[in-house]
C-alpha positions in Angstrom: 34.2 77.2 161.4 34.8 78.8 158.4 37.0 77.2 155.7 39.0 79.9 154.3 41.0 79.7 151.1 44.6 80.5 151.3 45.7 82.3 148.3 49.0 81.6 146.9 50.9 83.9 144.7 51.9 82.6 141.4 55.7 82.4 141.2 57.4 85.0 139.0 58.3 83.6 135.6 62.2 83.1 135.0 63.8 85.7 132.9 64.5 84.1 129.6 66.3 87.2 128.1 70.1 87.1 127.4 72.0 90.0 128.7 73.6 91.3 125.6 75.7 94.1 127.1 78.9 91.8 127.9 78.7 90.0 124.6 78.7 93.4 122.8 81.7 94.8 124.8 83.7 91.6 124.0 82.7 91.8 120.3 83.8 95.5 120.2 87.2 94.8 121.8 87.8 92.0 119.3 87.1 94.3 116.4 89.4 97.0 117.6 92.2 94.3 118.1 91.6 92.9 114.5 91.5 96.5 113.0 95.0 97.3 114.5 96.7 94.0 113.8 95.3 93.4 110.4 97.3 96.0 108.7 100.5 94.8 110.4 100.2 91.3 109.1 99.8 91.9 105.6 102.7 94.5 105.3 105.5 92.2 106.8 107.7 90.6 104.2 110.1 88.0 105.9 113.2 87.8 103.8 116.0 85.1 104.3 119.7 85.8 103.1 121.1 83.7 100.4 123.1 81.8 102.9 121.6 80.9 106.2 122.5 79.0 109.3 120.5 76.0 109.9 118.6 76.2 106.5 116.7 72.9 106.1 115.2 71.9 102.8 111.4 71.9 103.1 109.1 69.5 101.6 108.2 71.2 98.4 104.5 71.4 97.2 104.0 69.5 93.8 102.6 72.6 92.1 105.5 75.0 93.3 106.8 77.3 90.5 110.5 77.3 90.6 112.1 80.5 89.4 115.8 81.4 89.3 117.4 84.6 88.8 121.0 84.6 87.6 123.6 87.4 88.2 123.3 88.6 84.5 119.6 89.0 84.7 118.6 85.8 83.1 115.3 84.3 84.4 114.4 80.7 84.6 111.2 79.0 85.0 112.2 75.6 86.3 115.0 74.6 83.8 113.7 76.8 80.9 115.1 80.3 80.3 112.4 82.9 79.5 112.5 86.2 78.0 110.5 89.0 79.6 107.4 88.7 77.3 107.3 84.8 77.6 107.7 85.2 81.3 104.9 87.7 81.7 102.6 85.3 79.6 103.3 82.4 81.7 103.0 84.3 84.9 99.5 85.6 83.8 98.6 81.9 83.1 99.7 80.6 86.4 97.7 83.6 88.0 94.5 82.6 86.2 94.5 78.9 87.3 91.4 78.1 89.2 91.8 77.0 92.8 94.4 77.5 95.1 97.4 79.4 93.8 100.8 77.6 93.7 103.7 78.5 95.8 106.7 80.2 94.1 110.0 79.1 95.1 112.3 81.9 94.2 116.3 81.5 93.9 118.2 84.7 93.3 121.9 85.0 93.1 123.6 86.9 95.6 124.9 89.6 93.2 121.5 90.5 91.9 120.4 93.8 92.7 117.6 94.2 95.5 115.7 96.4 93.0 115.4 93.6 90.3 114.4 90.9 93.0 111.8 93.6 94.4 110.6 94.2 90.8 110.1 90.5 90.1 108.2 90.2 93.5 105.9 93.1 92.4 105.2 91.1 89.2 104.5 87.9 91.0 102.0 89.6 93.3 100.2 91.5 90.3 99.6 88.1 88.8 98.0 87.0 92.2 101.0 84.8 93.2 101.4 86.0 96.9 103.0 82.7 98.5 106.6 83.3 97.7 109.5 81.3 99.4 113.1 82.5 99.2 115.5 79.4 98.6 118.6 79.5 100.4 121.7 77.4 100.9 122.9 76.1 104.3 125.8 78.1 105.6 129.0 76.5 104.8 127.6 74.3 102.3 129.6 75.8 99.4 
């Protein structure tokens, strides 16, 4: 009687590679979606009318800059009236502050021309102040 040796094949090693194709497909789809939606998000400017139904006073940030624009064109920083040069200096100062930029609370009289408000928003954005809130009154509050 002969004792033979039974040969056993070694089991195949498990595949340890990650299939990258689905991951790359998902990343490309997300890239395309963000490329399309990013420009749409930056170009939208939400405006509120001077009088709005249901306007609620919001909690104001402690470092908020309160700007007021009167019908005659007078510009106020808080309670202080500023001329154009002083306003530009103070705006540049606020834009250079380190850390998070303060929010601007803009109050404009109804009779102020839209072009003047747009010009003021442009000045704010050039100084780096991009968080602008339009302050309104509740409808029927007058």
